[in-house]
All heavy atoms as an XYZ file, in Angstrom:
641
protein
N       0.822     -1.212      0.000
C       0.000      0.000      0.000
C       0.857      1.264      0.000
O       1.965      1.277      0.515
C      -0.802     -0.113      1.286
C      -0.023     -1.028      2.167
C       0.720     -1.954      1.242
N       0.334      2.323     -0.580
C       0.998      3.627     -0.555
C       0.556      4.316      0.722
O      -0.624      4.571      0.928
C       0.604      4.464     -1.791
C       1.241      5.831     -1.740
C       0.994      3.734     -3.068
N       1.533      4.602      1.597
C       1.212      5.142      2.909
C       1.817      6.526      3.113
O       2.852      6.851      2.539
C       1.711      4.194      4.000
C       1.027      2.845      3.940
S       1.695      1.615      5.051
C       1.426      2.340      6.622
N       1.160      7.318      3.954
C       1.637      8.648      4.311
C       2.910      8.523      5.145
O       3.002      7.681      6.033
C       0.559      9.383      5.099
S       1.058     10.997      5.720
N       3.887      9.365      4.869
C       5.144      9.349      5.613
C       4.977      9.812      7.054
O       5.755      9.447      7.916
C       6.189     10.229      4.928
C       6.557      9.696      3.576
O       6.559      8.496      3.343
N       6.857     10.593      2.660
N       3.945     10.581      7.326
C       3.759     11.155      8.649
C       2.853     10.307      9.549
O       3.266      9.852     10.603
C       3.186     12.562      8.520
O       2.950     13.124      9.776
N       1.611     10.082      9.116
C       0.640      9.405      9.990
C       0.364      7.958      9.595
O      -0.411      7.284     10.253
C      -0.660     10.194     10.024
S      -1.586     10.134      8.471
N       0.961      7.490      8.515
C       0.826      6.103      8.029
C      -0.568      5.764      7.524
O      -0.929      4.594      7.434
C       1.246      5.082      9.094
C       2.649      5.274      9.613
C       3.655      5.192      8.506
C       5.061      5.353      9.075
N       6.005      5.782      8.067
N      -1.382      6.772      7.172
C      -2.665      6.468      6.551
C      -2.411      6.027      5.111
O      -1.344      6.256      4.546
C      -3.592      7.683      6.598
O      -3.087      8.711      5.782
N      -3.401      5.407      4.505
C      -3.248      4.820      3.178
C      -3.869      5.733      2.123
O      -4.899      6.361      2.357
C      -3.914      3.425      3.153
C      -3.817      2.782      1.791
C      -3.276      2.525      4.198
N      -3.247      5.785      0.956
C      -3.771      6.543     -0.181
C      -5.201      6.106     -0.466
O      -5.504      4.916     -0.490
C      -2.887      6.286     -1.403
C      -3.301      6.941     -2.718
C      -3.196      8.456     -2.616
C      -2.437      6.416     -3.849
N      -6.104      7.085     -0.659
C      -7.515      6.787     -0.885
C      -8.123      7.838     -1.806
O      -7.491      8.843     -2.104
C      -8.250      6.713      0.462
C      -8.190      8.013      1.213
O      -8.813      8.997      0.836
N      -7.418      8.038      2.303
N      -9.362      7.630     -2.277
C      -9.975      8.567     -3.223
C     -10.188      9.976     -2.672
O     -10.439     10.905     -3.429
C     -11.323      7.927     -3.549
C     -11.195      6.504     -3.180
C     -10.184      6.448     -2.078
N     -10.078     10.167     -1.360
C     -10.312     11.482     -0.763
C      -9.029     12.309     -0.636
O      -9.069     13.438     -0.171
C     -10.981     11.319      0.604
C     -12.250     10.506      0.493
C     -12.290      9.198      0.947
C     -13.377     11.028     -0.123
C     -13.440      8.435      0.816
C     -14.534     10.270     -0.261
C     -14.556      8.983      0.211
O     -15.686      8.232      0.065
N      -7.910     11.769     -1.037
C      -6.639     12.500     -1.008
C      -6.533     13.407     -2.224
O      -7.002     13.062     -3.312
C      -5.460     11.532     -1.017
S      -5.365     10.486      0.432
N      -5.918     14.566     -2.049
C      -5.658     15.467     -3.165
C      -4.404     15.005     -3.883
O      -3.370     14.816     -3.266
C      -5.476     16.903     -2.672
C      -6.745     17.457     -2.091
O      -7.835     17.172     -2.571
N      -6.630     18.232     -1.034
N      -4.510     14.855     -5.207
C      -3.392     14.366     -6.014
C      -2.938     15.465     -6.957
O      -3.756     16.105     -7.621
C      -3.797     13.112     -6.819
C      -2.657     12.645     -7.699
C      -4.247     12.007     -5.888
N      -1.625     15.703     -6.997
C      -1.030     16.646     -7.939
C      -0.307     15.818     -9.003
O       0.738     15.242     -8.736
C      -0.062     17.582     -7.230
C       0.450     18.674     -8.135
O       0.560     18.504     -9.338
N       0.775     19.806     -7.539
N      -0.890     15.751    -10.202
C      -0.341     14.908    -11.254
C       0.936     15.482    -11.864
O       1.767     14.739    -12.371
C      -1.389     14.668    -12.346
C      -2.568     13.886    -11.853
C      -3.760     14.514    -11.535
C      -2.482     12.519    -11.685
C      -4.845     13.786    -11.077
C      -3.551     11.783    -11.217
C      -4.743     12.426    -10.908
N       1.103     16.799    -11.797
C       2.319     17.413    -12.360
C       3.543     17.109    -11.505
O       4.597     16.769    -12.014
C       2.140     18.917    -12.502
C       1.152     19.293    -13.579
C       1.016     20.780    -13.722
C      -0.036     21.090    -14.784
N      -0.244     22.510    -14.943
N       3.394     17.223    -10.189
C       4.535     16.967     -9.300
C       4.593     15.513     -8.837
O       5.496     15.141     -8.091
C       4.482     17.892     -8.083
O       3.381     17.557     -7.265
N       3.612     14.694     -9.267
C       3.544     13.276     -8.890
C       3.562     13.108     -7.373
O       4.327     12.355     -6.802
C       4.684     12.473     -9.514
C       4.785     12.580    -11.007
C       3.616     11.928    -11.694
C       3.839     11.958    -13.216
N       2.771     11.390    -13.960
N       2.671     13.861     -6.708
C       2.579     13.811     -5.255
C       1.110     13.782     -4.833
O       0.229     14.047     -5.638
C       3.294     15.009     -4.628
O       2.656     16.206     -5.020
N       0.890     13.477     -3.582
C      -0.463     13.457     -3.029
C      -0.451     14.015     -1.623
O       0.545     13.962     -0.937
C      -1.054     12.056     -3.065
C      -0.309     11.028     -2.276
C       0.860     10.409     -2.623
C      -0.663     10.501     -0.997
N       1.240      9.531     -1.648
C       0.335      9.552     -0.637
C      -1.713     10.719     -0.124
C       0.291      8.842      0.549
C      -1.756     10.004      1.063
C      -0.763      9.081      1.385
N      -1.588     14.597     -1.239
C      -1.719     15.197      0.086
C      -2.615     14.308      0.931
O      -3.731     13.968      0.537
C      -2.326     16.588     -0.030
C      -2.393     17.320      1.273
C      -2.964     18.722      1.108
O      -2.790     19.307      0.042
O      -3.571     19.204      2.067
N      -2.121     13.932      2.078
C      -2.858     13.052      2.993
C      -4.140     13.742      3.460
O      -4.122     14.909      3.849
C      -1.970     12.696      4.179
S      -2.807     11.679      5.405
N      -5.247     13.012      3.420
C      -6.521     13.580      3.857
C      -6.670     13.594      5.372
O      -7.575     14.224      5.901
C      -7.682     12.788      3.233
O      -7.596     11.434      3.605
N      -5.764     12.936      6.088
C      -5.821     12.906      7.548
C      -4.958     14.003      8.167
O      -5.414     14.785      8.991
C      -5.362     11.530      8.093
C      -6.173     10.387      7.467
C      -5.413     11.487      9.615
C      -7.637     10.400      7.800
N      -3.685     14.093      7.748
C      -2.763     15.040      8.384
C      -2.307     16.170      7.453
O      -1.532     17.026      7.859
C      -1.543     14.305      8.931
S      -0.504     13.571      7.661
N      -2.755     16.174      6.199
C      -2.446     17.204      5.199
C      -0.959     17.323      4.850
O      -0.501     18.372      4.444
C      -2.973     18.568      5.628
C      -4.489     18.583      5.724
O      -5.166     17.933      4.934
N      -5.010     19.292      6.692
N      -0.222     16.238      5.001
C       1.198     16.224      4.637
C       1.326     15.830      3.173
O       0.643     14.914      2.701
C       1.987     15.233      5.533
C       3.385     14.996      5.012
C       2.035     15.761      6.949
N       2.189     16.521      2.438
C       2.430     16.220      1.034
C       3.416     15.052      0.930
O       4.472     15.070      1.544
C       2.998     17.449      0.327
C       3.184     17.260     -1.150
C       3.697     18.533     -1.799
C       3.997     18.303     -3.248
N       4.517     19.504     -3.888
N       3.053     14.029      0.148
C       3.864     12.835     -0.039
C       4.132     12.633     -1.528
O       3.245     12.864     -2.348
C       3.137     11.601      0.484
C       2.826     11.680      1.951
O       3.685     11.454      2.768
N       1.585     12.022      2.287
N       5.312     12.173     -1.866
C       5.630     11.852     -3.255
C       5.267     10.405     -3.538
O       5.400      9.545     -2.678
C       7.121     12.074     -3.532
C       7.485     13.530     -3.476
O       6.732     14.385     -3.898
N       8.648     13.822     -2.934
N       4.813     10.148     -4.768
C       4.558      8.774     -5.178
C       5.874      8.055     -5.391
O       6.869      8.669     -5.790
C       3.759      8.736     -6.482
C       2.305      9.061     -6.310
C       1.790     10.243     -6.799
C       1.453      8.176     -5.674
C       0.451     10.544     -6.660
C       0.112      8.468     -5.517
C      -0.394      9.651     -6.010
N       5.898      6.740     -5.148
C       7.101      5.976     -5.440
C       7.280      5.895     -6.961
O       6.393      6.276     -7.720
C       7.052      4.589     -4.788
C       5.904      3.746     -5.279
O       5.477      3.837     -6.417
N       5.377      2.909     -4.402
N       8.404      5.420     -7.423
C       8.730      5.455     -8.851
C       7.746      4.650     -9.694
O       7.425      5.043    -10.820
C      10.154      4.959     -9.078
O      10.292      3.639     -8.594
N       7.233      3.536     -9.189
C       6.272      2.736     -9.940
C       4.979      3.510    -10.179
O       4.469      3.554    -11.301
C       5.980      1.437     -9.196
C       4.934      0.517     -9.826
C       5.432      0.002    -11.174
C       4.600     -0.623     -8.909
N       4.458      4.137     -9.151
C       3.233      4.929     -9.299
C       3.497      6.181    -10.132
O       2.704      6.534    -11.000
C       2.681      5.336     -7.931
C       1.802      4.292     -7.302
C       2.342      3.137     -6.773
C       0.436      4.463     -7.228
C       1.540      2.175     -6.192
C      -0.384      3.506     -6.648
C       0.176      2.362     -6.135
O      -0.627      1.419     -5.559
N       4.591      6.873     -9.877
C       4.888      8.127    -10.565
C       5.032      7.935    -12.072
O       4.616      8.789    -12.855
C       6.159      8.752    -10.002
N       5.582      6.821    -12.496
C       5.780      6.603    -13.927
C       4.491      6.223    -14.647
O       4.386      6.383    -15.861
C       6.835      5.522    -14.159
O       6.401      4.291    -13.618
N       3.485      5.748    -13.927
C       2.251      5.275    -14.573
C       1.005      6.101    -14.284
O      -0.013      5.890    -14.925
C       1.980      3.824    -14.144
C       3.047      2.888    -14.630
O       3.441      2.944    -15.782
N       3.540      2.039    -13.750
N       1.061      7.014    -13.328
C      -0.150      7.741    -12.935
C      -0.372      8.967    -13.815
O       0.562      9.648    -14.215
C      -0.093      8.136    -11.436
C      -1.472      8.552    -10.947
C       0.934      9.212    -11.187
C      -1.552      8.710     -9.442
N      -1.647      9.217    -14.132
C      -2.046     10.434    -14.849
C      -3.515     10.682    -14.528
O      -4.146      9.888    -13.829
C      -1.845     10.279    -16.357
O      -2.774      9.372    -16.890
N      -4.057     11.772    -15.052
C      -5.461     12.084    -14.777
C      -6.408     11.052    -15.387
O      -7.522     10.869    -14.911
C      -5.799     13.479    -15.281
C      -5.096     14.566    -14.494
C      -5.461     15.956    -14.955
O      -6.562     16.138    -15.509
O      -4.645     16.861    -14.768
N      -5.962     10.380    -16.435
C      -6.804      9.368    -17.077
C      -6.468      7.949    -16.631
O      -7.272      7.044    -16.783
C      -6.676      9.454    -18.606
O      -5.299      9.322    -18.965
C      -7.215     10.774    -19.120
N      -5.264      7.737    -16.091
C      -4.844      6.416    -15.611
C      -4.614      6.507    -14.110
O      -3.581      6.990    -13.655
C      -3.553      5.948    -16.322
C      -3.128      4.592    -15.804
C      -3.730      5.936    -17.819
N      -5.616      6.074    -13.348
C      -5.543      6.145    -11.891
C      -5.331      4.755    -11.307
O      -5.891      3.781    -11.809
C      -6.842      6.712    -11.321
C      -7.180      8.156    -11.643
C      -8.569      8.495    -11.121
C      -6.151      9.079    -11.040
N      -4.541      4.657    -10.229
C      -4.454      3.369     -9.543
C      -5.788      3.064     -8.858
O      -6.606      3.957     -8.624
C      -3.337      3.579     -8.529
C      -3.248      5.035     -8.332
C      -3.698      5.661     -9.607
N      -6.007      1.830     -8.529
C      -7.274      1.406     -7.931
C      -7.598      2.179     -6.661
O      -8.753      2.511     -6.412
C      -7.232     -0.104     -7.625
O      -6.879     -0.797     -8.826
C      -8.564     -0.612     -7.152
N      -6.586      2.518     -5.864
C      -6.830      3.225     -4.596
C      -7.496      4.576     -4.796
O      -8.135      5.085     -3.892
C      -5.515      3.466     -3.845
C      -4.823      2.223     -3.384
C      -3.744      1.765     -4.335
O      -3.816      2.076     -5.525
O      -2.816      1.083     -3.879
N      -7.339      5.177     -5.966
C      -7.892      6.508     -6.208
C      -9.221      6.496     -6.957
O      -9.825      7.540     -7.153
C      -6.880      7.353     -6.992
C      -5.604      7.702     -6.242
C      -4.656      8.470     -7.143
C      -5.918      8.506     -5.000
N      -9.698      5.357     -7.361
C     -10.959      5.279     -8.081
C     -12.115      5.237     -7.094
O     -12.099      4.459     -6.138
C     -10.970      4.058     -8.992
C      -9.920      4.148    -10.069
C      -9.874      2.915    -10.941
O     -10.792      2.106    -10.927
N      -8.805      2.779    -11.697
N     -13.108      6.100     -7.307
C     -14.192      6.259     -6.334
C     -15.042      4.999     -6.168
O     -15.641      4.796     -5.124
C     -15.074      7.440     -6.706
O     -15.639      7.232     -7.990
N     -15.109      4.144     -7.154
C     -15.896      2.924     -7.049
C     -15.245      1.844     -6.203
O     -15.875      0.852     -5.853
N     -13.987      2.027     -5.865
C     -13.248      1.036     -5.086
C     -12.929      1.606     -3.707
O     -11.808      1.975     -3.416
C     -11.945      0.655     -5.798
C     -12.163     -0.027     -7.116
C     -12.221      0.703     -8.289
C     -12.331     -1.402     -7.174
C     -12.427      0.072     -9.506
C     -12.530     -2.041     -8.383
C     -12.587     -1.298     -9.541
O     -12.794     -1.918    -10.735
N     -13.932      1.679     -2.839
C     -13.689      2.252     -1.524
C     -13.311      1.204     -0.491
O     -13.127      1.505      0.662
C     -14.867      3.100     -1.030
C     -16.196      2.591     -1.464
O     -16.298      1.566     -2.106
N     -17.225      3.308     -1.142
N     -13.155     -0.055     -0.891
C     -12.641     -1.094     -0.012
C     -11.410     -1.695     -0.675
O     -11.481     -2.169     -1.799
C     -13.686     -2.202      0.225
O     -14.846     -1.612      0.785
C     -13.156     -3.263      1.148
N     -10.295     -1.664      0.022
C      -9.058     -2.227     -0.503
C      -8.581     -3.282      0.479
O      -8.524     -3.047      1.679
C      -7.971     -1.143     -0.686
C      -6.687     -1.753     -1.197
C      -8.460     -0.058     -1.627
N      -8.259     -4.448     -0.034
C      -7.807     -5.542      0.818
C      -6.350     -5.848      0.492
O      -5.988     -5.986     -0.667
C      -8.667     -6.768      0.533
C      -8.457     -7.894      1.482
C      -9.448     -9.008      1.239
O     -10.642     -8.725      1.039
O      -9.010    -10.164      1.240
N      -5.523     -5.918      1.518
C      -4.104     -6.215      1.341
C      -3.804     -7.582      1.935
O      -4.296     -7.933      3.002
C      -3.233     -5.152      2.029
C      -3.379     -3.794      1.415
C      -4.202     -2.833      1.981
C      -2.698     -3.470      0.251
C      -4.341     -1.588      1.414
C      -2.834     -2.225     -0.324
C      -3.655     -1.287      0.256
O      -3.790     -0.062     -0.306
N      -2.983     -8.329      1.245
C      -2.574     -9.641      1.729
C      -1.107     -9.574      2.132
O      -0.260     -9.166      1.339
C      -2.763    -10.690      0.646
C      -2.373    -12.087      1.111
C      -2.664    -13.074      0.061
N      -4.120    -13.107     -0.105
C      -4.769    -14.078     -0.692
N      -4.117    -15.087     -1.187
N      -6.073    -14.036     -0.803
N      -0.823     -9.991      3.352
C       0.545     -9.999      3.844
C       1.255    -11.263      3.385
O       0.654    -12.333      3.308
C       0.561     -9.929      5.370
C      -0.099     -8.699      5.994
C      -0.114     -8.834      7.510
C       0.630     -7.452      5.577
N       2.534    -11.155      3.085
C       3.312    -12.313      2.672
C       3.690    -13.195      3.858
O       3.948    -14.369      3.699
C       4.581    -11.870      1.942
C       4.249    -11.229      0.617
O       3.247    -11.551     -0.003
N       5.089    -10.312      0.179
N       3.722    -12.597      5.041
C       4.112    -13.321      6.245
C       2.962    -14.223      6.705
O       1.819    -13.804      6.770
C       4.461    -12.312      7.334
C       5.016    -12.907      8.599
C       5.479    -11.806      9.519
C       4.456    -11.621     10.606
N       4.855    -10.660     11.613
N       3.277    -15.463      7.023
C       2.246    -16.378      7.505
C       1.952    -16.083      8.973
O       2.853    -16.061      9.797
C       2.694    -17.812      7.332
C       1.611    -18.800      7.623
C       1.987    -20.176      7.201
C       0.806    -21.078      7.471
N       0.809    -22.222      6.613
N       0.690    -15.874      9.285
C       0.264    -15.551     10.642
C      -0.237    -16.806     11.347
O      -0.882    -17.652     10.749
C      -0.856    -14.512     10.619
C      -0.433    -13.167     10.087
C       0.527    -12.450     10.997
O       0.414    -12.594     12.225
O       1.397    -11.753     10.484
N       0.048    -16.907     12.618
C      -0.436    -18.038     13.398
C      -1.664    -17.675     14.221
O      -2.285    -18.547     14.819
C       0.674    -18.548     14.313
O       1.061    -17.536     15.206
N      -2.019    -16.402     14.275
C      -3.174    -15.946     15.048
C      -4.412    -15.919     14.164
O      -4.338    -15.955     12.947
C      -2.924    -14.543     15.607
C      -1.740    -14.505     16.540
O      -1.409    -15.494     17.167
N      -1.101    -13.371     16.622
N      -5.562    -15.814     14.806
C      -6.814    -15.687     14.083
C      -6.855    -14.332     13.384
O      -6.270    -13.367     13.861
C      -7.991    -15.818     15.045
C      -8.126    -17.191     15.600
C      -7.672    -17.634     16.806
C      -8.707    -18.316     14.973
N      -7.946    -18.959     16.972
C      -8.587    -19.403     15.846
C      -9.323    -18.512     13.750
C      -9.066    -20.673     15.534
C      -9.802    -19.770     13.441
C      -9.668    -20.829     14.324
N      -7.554    -14.228     12.279
C      -7.624    -12.934     11.585
C      -8.387    -11.902     12.413
O      -9.268    -12.240     13.199
C      -8.372    -13.250     10.300
C      -9.080    -14.523     10.548
C      -8.303    -15.266     11.596
N      -8.032    -10.661     12.234
C      -8.693     -9.553     12.914
C      -9.380     -8.707     11.850
O      -8.783     -8.362     10.838
C      -7.675     -8.699     13.691
C      -7.027     -9.536     14.781
C      -8.337     -7.465     14.268
C      -5.882     -8.847     15.477
N     -10.625     -8.379     12.084
C     -11.373     -7.552     11.159
C     -11.620     -6.201     11.819
O     -12.050     -6.134     12.975
C     -12.709     -8.201     10.792
C     -12.542     -9.483     10.044
C     -12.543    -10.694     10.711
C     -12.353     -9.473      8.674
C     -12.364    -11.884     10.031
C     -12.182    -10.660      7.984
C     -12.178    -11.863      8.653
N     -11.366     -5.157     11.098
C     -11.546     -3.805     11.603
C     -12.555     -3.102     10.722
O     -12.361     -2.993      9.508
C     -10.205     -3.054     11.590
C     -10.250     -1.595     11.990
C     -10.595     -1.458     13.465
C      -8.901     -0.967     11.724
N     -13.644     -2.647     11.296
C     -14.660     -1.923     10.560
C     -14.564     -0.447     10.934
O     -14.618     -0.101     12.108
C     -16.068     -2.450     10.888
C     -16.269     -3.858     10.422
C     -16.096     -4.912     11.290
C     -16.621     -4.105      9.107
C     -16.287     -6.222     10.866
C     -16.796     -5.401      8.671
C     -16.623     -6.468      9.546
N     -14.433      0.390      9.935
C     -14.312      1.823     10.165
C     -15.548      2.486      9.582
O     -15.896      2.265      8.422
C     -13.035      2.390      9.502
C     -12.955      3.888      9.702
C     -11.807      1.687     10.035
N     -16.202      3.313     10.380
C     -17.379      4.047      9.930
C     -17.056      5.522      9.959
O     -16.759      6.087     11.019
C     -18.593      3.734     10.817
C     -18.895      2.235     10.781
C     -19.801      4.547     10.367
C     -19.938      1.808     11.748
N     -17.090      6.145      8.791
C     -16.812      7.578      8.672
C     -18.125      8.328      8.839
O     -19.055      8.138      8.059
C     -16.187      7.856      7.313
C     -15.736      9.299      7.173
O     -15.917     10.084      8.119
O     -15.218      9.637      6.107
N     -18.214      9.168      9.838
C     -19.463      9.874     10.110
C     -19.469     11.327      9.646
O     -20.401     12.060      9.946
C     -19.765      9.847     11.615
O     -18.692     10.467     12.321
C     -19.937      8.417     12.111
N     -18.436     11.741      8.920
C     -18.438     13.137      8.490
C     -19.099     13.337      7.157
O     -19.301     12.476      6.388
C     -17.032     13.709      8.446
S     -15.896     12.879      7.368
């Protein structure tokens, strides 16, 4: 996942994206972050990664590390 350098929140459709400077502004702490080279070379106003598309508001990440504990589910409800 693309994460904020300051608060570790994840890139989402509510973040402000600057396509010219290949950066994004965190919607939680308002810190400007640069995209990594893979995202920066492929992102444009017409080619968006899945995290920025409004129809994909649920993103699931799979860890490579094998866990021995039961899975934990976290439900977040945005009330604003």
